[in-house]
N, C-alpha and C positions, 0 to 999 in steps of 0.2 A: 224543108224537111217535113212540114205538116202535110204537104201534098202527097207524101208517100203513105199516109195513114189510110187504111181501108177497113171499113166495118164489114166483118164477115158473118155477123149474126147478132142476136140479142139473147142474153141469158143473165140470170141473177148471180151475183158473186157468191152467195151462200151455197149455190149448187156447185160452184168451183171448190168450195171447202168440202162439201159432202163427197164429191167425186175424188178429191185429193186424199182425204183421210182413208178412204177405202183402198186406194192404190198403195198408200204408204203402209197400211196395216197388212196388206197381202205380203209385203216384203219384210216386215218386222213384227214378230210375235209379241213384243213388249209394248206395243201401242194399245192404249185403252182409251175409251171415250166416256166421259162423264157429262151428264146434263142436269140442269135445274128445271126439269119438267118441260123441256122444249125440243125434244128429239125431232119432231116433224119440222118445226121451224128452222132447225139447224141442219136439215137434210141428212139425218143419221139413219134413215130407214134401211138402206142397203148395208151399212156397217152393222146394224143390229141383226139383220138377217144372216149375214156371213159370220159374224163374231159375237154371238149373244153372250158368251162367257167373258168377253172383254168390254162389256157395256155396263155402266153403273148409272141407274136412275136415282138421283139424289133428291128429287122433289124440289119444292120451292124453298131451298135452303142453300143459297149460294155460298155463304160463309163456310158451311160444313163441306161443300163440294171442294172448295179451295184447300181446306185442311186435309181432306181425304186424298186429293191429288198430290199434295206435298208428301204425305205419308207413303203413297205408292211409289214415289221416286226412290225411296230408301231401299226398296226391293228390286230396283232396276227397271221398273215400269216407266213408260213415257206417257203420262196422262195429258189428254186434250180435254180441257174443260169447255163447256159450251152453254151459252145463254145470250141474252141480249146485252149489248155493249154497256148500257147503263147499270145493269145488274152485275156484269162481269168486272166492273172497275169501281164505280162509285159506291155501290152497296157493300163491297167487300174489300175496300182499299186496305184496311188494317191487316186483314189476313194475308193479302198479297204481299204487303210490305214486310211483315214479320216472318211468315212461313215460307214464302217463295223467294222474294228478291234478296233480302238480307242473308238468307241461308243458301242462296244460289241453286235452288231446286230446279230440276229439269221439267218444269210445268209449262205447257202450252195453253195459254188463255186465248180461246178463240171466240170472238164476239161478233155477233150479227146485229142487224138492225141499228147500225151506228148512225150518229149525226142526227139530222132532222128528218130522216126518211120515214119515220113513223108518225107523220103529222096527224093522221086520223086517231092515233092512240094517245095523243096529248103529251104534255111536258114530262110526265112521270116516266115515260119510256124513251125520251130523247136525251142525248148527251153529246156535248161538243168537247168538254174538258177531259175526256178519257185519254186522249193522246198525251196531254200535258201531265196528267197523273202518272201514267205509265213511264213516260220519258224521264221523270224525276227519280225513278227508282234505280238503285245501283244494279248494274248487270242486266237490266231488262232491255231486250231487243223489241222494237216496235215496228210492225210492218203493216202498211196500208196499201194493199194492191188496188190496181185501177179497174180490172175487169175480171171476167170468169177465168180466162187463161192464167192471168197472174195469180189469182187466188188459189187455183188448183196447184200451180207450180210452187207457190209459197208454202202451202200446206204440206206438200211432199218434202220440201227442203227443210222445214223446221223439225221434221221427224228425225233428221240426221244431225241437227244442230244441238250441241250440249249447252243448256242454260235456259233461263226463263225467257219466254216470248209472249208478246201480246200481238195477236193477229186480228185485225179489225176489218170487217167487210159489211156489206149492206144487204138489204132485202129486195129492193126494186130490180126489175129487169133492166139491163143496161147494155149498151153496145159493146160488142167484143171487137177490140181494135188492136190487140197485141197478137203476135204470131206465136202460137204454141210451140212451133219447131225451134224458135230462137231461144225460148225460155228453157 
């Protein structure tokens, strides 16, 4: 089975997220993007250009971002929060637990720079326990795509999924080995 895997290029998974959220937002006017001062790192530039009225810059205030996202769901919006994985989960665990998971809010927590891929930024930016933290929460769906194609497909899919989601992806350029037509 592994013989059939073919690498078709190299691209970072965070670009899959950026391309996926734009495609999803073109189909659904309720999608909004929030960021904690990391729009460029989370590849939101095209989203911001196409949908400036659906973009919220929260600054370096991740807990507030989660609270704003939970509130937006009450009006029918589908918020995608964006920052680094450590700040998306570890720093704001209480807000996610109380305002998103226990209340079943339709918030999409999208986290880049996961795991140890930020070696040059040190331990303060790295996290491995984020998957465990999110898996423990009631109703939280956790998705860890393997490459650009899977990340793009997952981003589009979670826009249609009702309920809280943690979508985890990375920063480095990585081989593309899944077929986008199958996804």
